C-alpha positions, 0 to 999 in steps of 0.5 A: 244823574240822581240817586234813589235810596234802597236798603242796599244803599244809594243807587244811581238813577239816570234821567232820560226821555220818556218815550211816547206811550204805546196805544192801549188795547181795548181791554186795557182801556176798559180796565182803566175806565173801571179803575177810574170808576172805582176811584170815583166811588171811593172818593165819594164815600165818606172817609169814616165809612172806609176807615170803619170798613178797614177796622172791621177787617182788623176785627176779623183778623184778630178773631181768625187768630183767636179761633186757630188751634192752637190760637195764635195769641201774638198775631191776635194781640197785634190785630186787636191793638191795631183795631183799638188804635183806630177805634180809640184813636179816632173816637168821635170821628167814626160815624154811625158805626162807632158804637158797634166798633167799640162793642166789637173791641170789647168782645175781642178783648174779652175773647182774648183773655178767655182764650189765653187763660185756656192754655 
């Protein structure tokens, strides 16, 4: 018997025989095929494009928090810091989108200062 750590402490885990998998339905097979196709597409996409896409999501998250009434400065700051960690931490490795990401970071930082001085 082995164990697994959980926030509540170690829990014993019995190792047993894995039963034969049940047959998949047509719908399950189609979903698995779609999942495999999505994985292949993601694997064929340069990592710089995927990382830049995630960075844009952080940009949008920061802008969303800055645009609230009242602005949520703590959450905006966290999103901006995460965005900066990607853009600045991966300088020279973000491909064609790097310049636009740097511009976006500068715009967010300026917007943060302006919004935080309003009130």
